[in-house]
C-alpha positions as CSV (number, residue, x, y, z in Angstrom):
1,M,7.7,29.8,36.4
2,S,7.7,26.1,35.7
3,L,8.9,24.4,32.5
4,A,8.6,20.8,31.2
5,T,9.0,19.0,27.9
6,I,8.2,15.6,26.3
7,R,8.5,14.3,22.8
8,S,5.8,13.3,20.4
9,F,5.4,13.0,16.6
10,A,3.7,14.4,13.6
11,F,3.5,12.3,10.5
12,A,4.8,13.0,7.0
13,G,3.7,10.0,5.0
14,I,4.9,7.0,7.1
15,E,7.7,9.0,8.6
16,A,7.4,10.0,12.2
17,V,8.6,13.6,12.5
18,P,9.8,14.5,16.1
19,V,7.8,17.2,17.8
20,E,8.7,18.6,21.2
21,V,5.8,19.5,23.5
22,Q,6.9,22.3,25.7
23,V,4.8,23.5,28.7
24,Q,5.3,26.7,30.6
25,I,3.2,27.6,33.7
26,S,3.8,31.2,34.7
27,S,2.1,34.0,36.6
28,G,-0.7,35.9,35.0
29,L,-4.4,35.7,34.2
30,P,-5.6,32.1,34.1
31,A,-5.4,30.8,30.5
32,F,-4.7,27.6,28.7
33,L,-3.1,28.3,25.3
34,V,-1.7,26.0,22.5
35,V,0.6,27.4,19.9
36,G,2.8,25.9,17.2
37,L,0.5,25.6,14.2
38,P,-2.1,23.2,15.7
39,D,-5.1,22.1,13.7
40,K,-8.6,22.1,15.2
41,A,-8.3,18.6,16.8
42,V,-5.1,19.7,18.5
43,G,-6.6,22.9,19.7
44,E,-9.6,21.0,21.2
45,A,-7.1,19.0,23.2
46,R,-7.2,21.7,25.9
47,E,-10.7,20.7,26.9
48,R,-9.9,17.0,26.8
49,V,-6.8,17.5,29.0
50,R,-8.8,19.7,31.4
51,A,-11.6,17.1,31.7
52,A,-9.2,14.2,32.1
53,L,-7.4,15.9,35.0
54,T,-10.7,16.8,36.6
55,A,-11.8,13.2,36.5
56,M,-8.7,12.2,38.5
57,G,-9.4,15.0,41.1
58,L,-6.7,17.3,39.7
59,S,-7.2,20.8,38.3
60,L,-5.0,23.2,36.4
61,P,-3.4,25.9,38.5
62,P,-5.0,29.4,38.3
63,K,-2.0,30.6,36.2
64,R,-1.1,31.0,32.5
65,V,-0.5,27.6,31.0
66,L,1.2,27.8,27.6
67,I,1.9,24.8,25.4
68,N,4.2,25.1,22.4
69,L,4.5,22.4,19.8
70,A,8.0,22.8,18.2
71,P,9.0,23.2,15.5
72,A,6.3,25.9,15.2
73,D,6.2,26.0,11.4
74,L,5.2,22.3,11.1
75,L,1.5,21.7,10.9
76,K,0.3,19.5,13.8
77,E,-2.7,17.3,13.0
78,G,-4.7,14.8,15.0
79,S,-5.8,14.0,18.5
80,H,-2.7,11.9,19.3
81,F,-1.1,15.0,20.9
82,D,-3.6,14.8,23.8
83,L,-1.4,12.4,25.9
84,P,2.0,14.2,25.5
85,M,0.3,17.5,26.3
86,A,-1.3,16.1,29.5
87,L,2.0,14.5,30.6
88,A,4.0,17.7,30.0
89,V,1.4,19.7,32.0
90,L,1.6,17.2,34.9
91,A,5.4,17.3,34.8
92,A,5.3,21.1,34.9
93,M,2.8,20.9,37.9
94,E,5.4,18.5,39.5
95,V,2.8,15.7,39.7
96,L,5.2,13.6,37.6
97,P,9.0,13.6,37.7
98,R,10.3,15.7,34.8
99,E,13.5,13.7,34.4
100,D,11.6,10.4,34.0
101,V,9.0,11.8,31.6
102,S,11.8,13.3,29.3
103,H,13.0,9.7,28.5
104,Y,9.8,8.9,26.6
105,A,7.9,10.0,23.6
106,A,4.1,9.8,23.9
107,I,1.1,9.4,21.6
108,G,-2.5,8.9,22.5
109,E,-6.0,10.5,22.7
110,L,-7.7,11.2,26.0
111,S,-11.3,10.5,26.9
112,L,-13.1,12.8,29.3
113,D,-12.7,10.2,32.1
114,G,-8.9,9.9,31.6
115,S,-8.9,6.7,29.6
116,L,-6.8,6.4,26.5
117,N,-8.3,5.9,23.0
118,P,-6.5,4.3,20.0
119,V,-4.8,6.6,17.5
120,V,-3.2,6.2,14.1
121,G,0.5,5.8,13.5
122,V,1.6,4.0,16.6
123,L,4.0,1.7,14.7
124,P,5.9,4.4,12.9
125,A,5.9,6.4,16.2
126,A,7.5,3.5,18.0
127,I,10.1,3.1,15.3
128,G,10.8,6.9,15.5
129,A,11.1,6.7,19.2
130,G,13.7,4.0,18.9
131,L,15.8,6.1,16.5
132,Q,15.9,8.8,19.2
133,E,16.7,6.3,21.9
134,L,13.5,7.0,23.7
135,G,10.7,4.8,25.1
136,L,7.1,5.2,23.9
137,I,4.0,5.7,25.8
138,C,0.8,4.7,23.9
139,P,-2.8,3.6,24.6
140,G,-3.1,0.2,26.2
141,S,-5.0,-1.3,23.3
142,Q,-2.0,-0.5,21.0
143,G,0.9,-1.7,23.1
144,G,1.2,-4.9,21.0
145,E,1.5,-2.8,17.8
146,A,4.2,-0.6,19.4
147,A,6.1,-3.7,20.6
148,W,6.9,-4.6,16.9
149,A,9.5,-1.8,17.0
150,G,11.9,-4.1,18.7
151,S,14.1,-2.9,21.6
152,V,12.0,0.2,22.3
153,E,10.6,0.4,25.9
154,V,6.9,0.5,25.6
155,L,4.5,1.7,28.3
156,A,0.8,1.0,27.4
157,P,-1.5,2.1,30.2
158,P,-5.2,1.9,29.9
159,D,-5.7,5.3,31.3
160,L,-3.8,8.4,32.5
161,L,-4.1,7.5,36.2
162,S,-2.3,4.1,35.7
163,L,0.5,6.0,34.0
164,I,0.8,8.5,36.9
165,N,0.9,5.6,39.4
166,H,3.6,3.9,37.4
167,F,5.9,7.0,37.4
168,R,5.2,7.6,41.1
169,G,6.2,4.0,41.9
170,T,2.8,2.7,43.2
171,Q,2.0,0.6,40.2
172,V,4.1,-1.3,37.6
173,L,3.0,-1.4,34.0
174,T,3.9,-4.7,32.3
175,P,5.7,-4.4,29.0
176,P,3.3,-5.5,26.2
177,D,4.0,-8.5,23.9
178,T,3.8,-8.2,20.2
179,A,0.3,-8.4,18.8
180,G,1.1,-11.3,16.5
181,L,0.5,-11.7,12.8
182,A,-2.7,-10.9,11.0
183,A,-4.6,-14.0,9.8
184,A,-4.4,-14.6,6.1
185,A,-7.7,-14.1,4.3
186,A,-9.0,-17.2,2.6
187,A,-8.4,-17.0,-1.1
188,P,-10.4,-19.0,-3.6
189,D,-8.5,-21.8,-5.3
190,L,-7.4,-21.8,-8.9
191,S,-8.6,-25.4,-9.3
192,E,-12.1,-24.0,-9.6
193,V,-11.2,-22.3,-12.9
194,K,-11.9,-24.7,-15.8
195,G,-10.4,-24.0,-19.2
196,M,-8.9,-20.6,-19.8
197,E,-5.4,-21.9,-20.2
198,T,-4.0,-18.7,-21.7
199,A,-5.5,-16.6,-18.9
200,R,-4.2,-19.0,-16.2
201,R,-0.7,-18.8,-17.7
202,A,-0.8,-15.0,-17.8
203,L,-1.9,-15.0,-14.1
204,E,1.0,-17.2,-13.2
205,I,3.5,-15.0,-15.0
206,A,2.0,-11.9,-13.4
207,A,2.3,-13.4,-9.9
208,A,5.8,-14.7,-10.5
209,G,7.2,-11.4,-11.6
210,G,4.9,-8.8,-10.1
211,H,3.8,-7.7,-13.5
212,N,0.7,-5.6,-14.4
213,L,-2.1,-7.5,-16.1
214,L,-5.1,-6.5,-18.1
215,L,-7.9,-9.0,-18.6
216,V,-10.3,-8.3,-21.5
217,G,-13.4,-10.2,-22.2
218,P,-17.2,-10.2,-22.3
219,P,-19.4,-10.1,-19.2
220,G,-19.3,-13.3,-17.2
221,A,-16.2,-14.6,-18.9
222,G,-14.4,-15.0,-15.5
223,K,-12.1,-11.9,-15.4
224,S,-13.0,-11.0,-11.8
225,M,-12.9,-14.7,-10.8
226,L,-9.3,-15.0,-12.1
227,A,-8.2,-11.8,-10.3
228,A,-9.7,-13.0,-7.0
229,R,-7.4,-16.0,-7.2
230,L,-4.2,-14.1,-7.6
231,P,-3.6,-13.5,-3.8
232,G,-3.4,-17.3,-3.3
233,L,-0.5,-17.5,-5.7
234,L,1.7,-14.8,-4.1
235,P,4.3,-15.6,-1.5
236,D,4.3,-14.1,2.0
237,L,5.9,-10.7,2.5
238,L,9.5,-10.5,3.5
239,P,10.0,-9.1,7.0
240,S,11.2,-5.7,5.8
241,E,8.2,-5.6,3.4
242,A,5.7,-6.6,6.1
243,L,7.0,-3.8,8.4
244,E,6.7,-1.2,5.7
245,V,3.2,-2.3,4.6
246,S,2.1,-2.4,8.2
247,M,3.4,1.1,8.8
248,I,1.2,2.4,5.9
249,H,-1.8,0.7,7.3
250,S,-1.0,2.0,10.8
251,V,-1.0,5.6,9.5
252,A,-4.3,4.9,7.8
253,G,-5.8,3.4,11.0
254,L,-6.4,0.0,9.3
255,L,-3.9,-2.1,11.2
256,D,-6.4,-4.5,12.9
257,G,-5.4,-5.1,16.5
258,G,-1.9,-4.0,15.8
259,R,-1.2,-7.3,14.1
260,L,1.6,-7.2,11.5
261,L,0.5,-8.0,7.9
262,R,2.3,-11.0,6.4
263,R,0.3,-11.4,3.3
264,P,0.4,-9.0,0.3
265,P,-2.6,-6.6,0.5
266,F,-5.4,-6.9,-2.1
267,R,-7.3,-3.7,-2.7
268,E,-10.3,-3.5,-5.1
269,P,-11.8,0.1,-5.1
270,H,-15.1,0.7,-6.9
271,H,-15.0,2.6,-10.1
272,G,-16.7,5.5,-8.4
273,A,-13.6,6.1,-6.3
274,S,-12.3,9.7,-6.3
275,Q,-8.8,10.8,-7.2
276,A,-8.0,11.4,-3.5
277,A,-9.3,8.0,-2.6
278,L,-7.0,6.3,-5.2
279,A,-3.8,8.4,-4.9
280,G,-4.2,9.7,-1.3
281,G,-5.2,13.1,0.1
282,G,-7.9,14.6,2.1
283,T,-7.6,17.0,5.0
284,R,-4.8,15.0,6.6
285,A,-3.2,13.6,3.4
286,K,-4.0,10.0,4.2
287,P,-2.7,7.2,2.1
288,G,-4.9,6.2,-0.9
289,E,-5.5,2.8,-2.5
290,V,-2.3,2.8,-4.4
291,S,-0.4,3.0,-1.1
292,L,-2.6,0.6,0.8
293,A,-1.8,-1.9,-2.0
294,H,1.9,-1.4,-1.6
295,R,3.8,-4.7,-2.1
296,G,0.4,-6.2,-3.0
297,V,-2.3,-6.0,-5.7
298,L,-4.5,-3.2,-6.8
299,F,-7.5,-4.6,-8.7
300,L,-9.5,-2.2,-10.8
301,D,-12.6,-3.9,-12.2
302,E,-14.4,-2.2,-15.2
303,L,-11.3,-0.1,-15.9
304,P,-12.8,2.2,-18.5
305,E,-15.6,3.1,-16.1
306,F,-13.1,5.0,-13.8
307,P,-12.9,8.7,-14.6
308,R,-10.0,9.4,-16.8
309,Q,-8.4,11.9,-14.5
310,V,-8.5,9.3,-11.7
311,L,-6.8,6.7,-13.9
312,E,-4.1,9.1,-14.8
313,V,-2.9,9.4,-11.2
314,L,-1.7,5.8,-11.6
315,R,1.0,6.7,-14.1
316,Q,3.5,8.1,-11.6
317,P,3.3,5.4,-8.9
318,L,3.4,2.6,-11.6
319,E,6.7,4.0,-12.8
320,S,8.3,5.2,-9.6
321,G,6.8,3.1,-6.9
322,R,5.7,6.1,-4.8
323,T,3.0,8.7,-4.8
324,T,3.2,12.3,-3.7
325,V,0.3,14.2,-2.2
326,A,0.9,17.9,-2.8
327,R,-0.8,20.4,-0.4
328,A,-0.3,24.1,0.3
329,A,1.3,23.3,3.7
330,A,3.4,20.3,2.7
331,H,4.2,17.6,0.2
332,V,3.7,14.1,1.6
333,T,5.2,11.0,-0.1
334,Y,3.9,7.5,0.4
335,P,5.3,4.2,-0.9
336,A,3.2,2.7,-3.8
337,R,4.9,-0.2,-5.3
338,F,1.9,-2.2,-6.3
339,Q,0.9,-4.7,-8.9
340,L,-2.0,-3.5,-11.1
341,I,-4.6,-6.1,-12.2
342,A,-7.3,-4.6,-14.3
343,A,-10.4,-6.0,-16.0
344,M,-12.6,-4.6,-18.7
345,N,-15.2,-5.5,-21.3
346,P,-14.2,-5.1,-25.0
347,C,-16.9,-2.4,-25.4
348,R,-19.8,-0.8,-23.4
349,C,-22.3,-3.5,-24.3
350,G,-19.6,-6.1,-23.7
351,H,-20.2,-8.3,-26.8
352,L,-17.9,-6.8,-29.4
353,G,-16.9,-9.6,-31.9
354,D,-20.1,-11.7,-31.2
355,A,-22.1,-11.1,-34.4
356,G,-25.3,-12.3,-32.8
357,R,-25.1,-10.0,-29.7
358,E,-22.9,-7.0,-30.5
359,C,-24.6,-3.6,-30.8
360,G,-25.1,-1.6,-34.0
361,R,-22.2,0.7,-33.3
362,A,-19.6,-2.1,-33.6
363,P,-16.6,-1.9,-34.1
364,R,-16.6,1.8,-33.4
365,C,-18.0,1.3,-29.9
366,G,-15.0,-0.8,-28.9
367,E,-12.5,1.8,-30.1
368,D,-14.4,4.5,-28.2
369,Y,-14.5,2.4,-25.0
370,L,-10.8,1.6,-25.1
371,G,-10.1,5.2,-25.9
372,R,-11.1,6.1,-22.3
373,I,-7.8,4.6,-21.3
374,S,-4.8,6.7,-22.3
375,G,-1.9,5.3,-24.3
376,P,0.8,6.0,-21.6
377,L,-1.3,4.1,-19.0
378,L,-1.7,1.1,-21.4
379,D,2.0,1.2,-22.1
380,R,2.6,0.5,-18.4
381,I,0.6,-2.8,-18.5
382,D,2.9,-5.8,-19.1
383,L,0.5,-8.5,-20.1
384,T,-2.9,-8.3,-21.9
385,V,-5.0,-11.3,-22.4
386,Q,-8.3,-12.0,-24.0
387,V,-10.6,-14.0,-21.6
388,Q,-13.0,-16.2,-23.5
389,P,-16.0,-17.7,-21.7
390,A,-15.6,-21.4,-21.0
391,S,-17.9,-23.6,-23.1
392,A,-20.7,-25.7,-21.6
393,A,-18.6,-28.8,-22.1
394,D,-15.7,-27.4,-20.2
395,L,-18.0,-26.3,-17.3
396,S,-19.8,-29.6,-17.0
397,R,-17.2,-32.2,-18.0
398,A,-13.7,-30.8,-17.7
399,P,-11.6,-32.0,-14.7
400,P,-10.6,-29.4,-12.1
401,G,-7.7,-27.2,-13.0
402,E,-4.3,-27.1,-11.4
403,P,-4.7,-26.1,-7.8
404,S,-3.3,-22.8,-6.4
405,A,-0.8,-24.6,-4.2
406,A,1.0,-26.1,-7.2
407,V,1.1,-22.8,-9.1
408,A,2.2,-20.9,-5.9
409,A,5.1,-23.3,-5.5
410,R,6.4,-22.4,-8.9
411,V,5.8,-18.7,-8.2
412,A,7.8,-19.0,-5.0
413,T,10.7,-20.7,-6.7
414,A,10.7,-17.9,-9.4
415,R,10.5,-15.2,-6.8
416,A,13.4,-16.8,-4.9
417,A,15.6,-16.7,-8.0
418,Q,14.8,-13.0,-8.5
419,R,15.7,-12.2,-4.9
420,A,19.0,-14.1,-5.3
421,R,19.8,-12.0,-8.3
422,G,18.8,-8.7,-6.7
423,G,20.6,-9.3,-3.4
424,D,19.8,-7.4,-0.2
425,A,19.4,-4.1,-2.0
426,G,16.9,-5.5,-4.5
427,P,15.1,-5.4,-6.9
428,F,13.0,-8.2,-5.4
429,T,10.9,-8.8,-8.5
430,N,11.4,-8.7,-12.2
431,A,8.8,-5.9,-12.5
432,E,11.4,-3.6,-10.8
433,A,14.5,-5.0,-12.7
434,D,16.7,-2.8,-14.9
435,G,16.2,-4.0,-18.5
436,G,19.8,-3.4,-19.4
437,Q,21.0,-6.0,-16.8
438,I,18.7,-8.8,-18.1
439,A,20.9,-11.5,-19.7
440,L,19.5,-12.6,-23.1
441,A,20.6,-15.3,-25.5
442,Q,21.8,-14.0,-28.8
443,D,18.7,-15.1,-30.8
444,A,16.4,-13.8,-28.0
445,R,18.0,-10.4,-28.2
446,A,17.7,-10.3,-32.0
447,L,14.0,-11.2,-31.7
448,A,13.4,-8.5,-29.1
449,E,15.1,-5.8,-31.2
450,Q,13.1,-6.9,-34.3
451,A,9.9,-6.7,-32.2
452,M,10.6,-3.2,-31.1
453,E,10.8,-2.0,-34.7
454,R,7.9,-4.0,-36.2
455,L,5.5,-3.6,-33.3
456,H,6.5,0.0,-32.7
457,L,7.3,-0.6,-29.0
458,S,8.3,2.3,-26.9
459,P,11.5,2.1,-24.9
460,R,9.4,1.5,-21.8
461,G,7.4,-1.2,-23.6
462,F,10.7,-2.9,-24.8
463,T,12.0,-3.0,-21.2
464,R,8.7,-4.4,-19.9
465,V,8.8,-7.2,-22.6
466,L,12.3,-8.1,-21.4
467,R,11.1,-8.2,-17.8
468,V,8.2,-10.5,-18.6
469,A,10.6,-12.7,-20.6
470,R,12.9,-12.9,-17.6
471,T,10.0,-14.1,-15.5
472,I,9.0,-16.7,-18.0
473,A,12.6,-17.9,-18.0
474,D,12.6,-18.0,-14.2
475,L,9.4,-20.2,-14.2
476,A,11.2,-22.5,-16.6
477,G,14.4,-22.6,-14.4
478,S,16.5,-21.1,-17.2
479,A,19.5,-18.9,-16.3
480,A,19.3,-16.9,-19.5
481,V,16.3,-15.5,-21.4
482,R,15.7,-17.7,-24.5
483,R,14.0,-16.9,-27.8
484,Q,10.8,-18.7,-26.8
485,D,10.6,-16.7,-23.6
486,V,10.7,-13.4,-25.6
487,A,8.2,-14.8,-28.1
488,E,5.7,-15.6,-25.3
489,A,6.2,-12.2,-23.7
490,L,5.5,-10.6,-27.0
491,A,2.3,-12.6,-27.4
492,F,1.0,-11.0,-24.2
493,R,2.1,-7.5,-25.1
494,H,-0.5,-4.9,-26.0
495,R,0.7,-2.6,-28.8
496,I,-0.3,1.0,-28.3
497,P,-0.3,2.1,-31.9
498,G,-3.6,0.9,-33.3
499,R,-4.9,0.2,-29.8
500,D,-5.1,-3.5,-30.6
501,V,-5.9,-6.0,-27.9
502,G,-5.4,-9.5,-29.3
503,T,-6.5,-8.5,-32.8
504,A,-5.8,-10.7,-35.8
505,P,-3.1,-8.5,-37.4
506,A,-1.2,-8.2,-34.2
507,A,-1.4,-11.9,-33.6
508,K,-0.1,-12.6,-37.1
509,A,2.8,-10.2,-36.6
510,R,3.8,-11.8,-33.3
511,A,3.5,-15.3,-34.8
512,A,5.7,-14.4,-37.8
513,M,8.5,-13.1,-35.5
514,A,8.2,-16.1,-33.1
515,G,8.4,-18.5,-36.0
């Protein structure tokens, strides 16, 4: 009887869970068995391993080959177990030295000719191998991704034969270099936006503090145009954020060429997206849009057109910064600290308030349309702004607006102030700040307390007003939150009772308190 083991990983969210691949070759009728709660892709690895060995002129011994994936009660999913299974079999056959193989973890899919195909999760697997003081063996095309793990020894062979020759000393595999940083996507410039001063101001505040923003206006007013320019205002990700975001994209199989992401992601799913597509799920509990937008922006255009049950899944991640995919076999948690930017028409026809164009059901149609969005979800939106179409004179005669670079500089300064207050432990943005720790001037606190009563703000809404006011103060370079900062934050606040979005009574109430 011959025994051999090698480490690999299963994935629970972005966490790499160690799995020991154990191989026993013993006397008995010829068989090739895989146990340890494998899914169909893992079970099919038997044929891929057999074919890869045949392509190299090797064959399995006419004995009973048993592969156990421990722990046996953890579901094993994916084709990335092909390579560790093949290596453990070769070690048990004494083709490879068992002692050398045991110092590595392995992940990779085998082709029938023995070459290695890319798999998902190489970056978290490399980090997991480092935590166990092991090296990592992965496909050659993903060596640059694994190299981001730091001091972990990485072997990235193009095929199984090259790896065998390396362990037998007839070939040396060169350690791969890091794959570099992903190129930043070109973002349209804010200077192309003419007029819309209030909307531009709201966009700057949202970018500076990571706040959620709702843009409301008729078709063609420029809501999507404004949202598309937000990425150009955001600073680069911190190194720790870039690594975490890249791990999510690695597990999802979206890390292009293994290059680390340095810009905040910008995700814009269609309103036909399912609940699993937005929150995560599927047969392998893959990350959804809320997780792929982690530390970046999730843009939902035509917000009321999303099914209500789909929108409701946003409530937990907007509050906690994470999302949990519950399955019968396991619960998988992904990070989901994203900035929600949403756009919507005031009603189904889009022309509510325009006497010459609105439909015959106005204003009831507007109430019904907004009623598709629940109050608890609206309460999690920090800024709401009416986007009015630019006039013909603005479009043809107005000079270009302030460029994105100038606004981004102010945003970067405000973000730096927030990081300095939060320290290494965070929070890194005001959107995550504890409202009780925000320093307010005496008159500013009085105005905020008065607003909570007169505008019927929930405790959550009150805290979010303070967070927005803190961001406005940061943009102004003020150490304390002033009365005018709170007044401006209230002007952007959407009151839930009455479901008003910039209506005249709400505007008058805010103006009276600000005065």
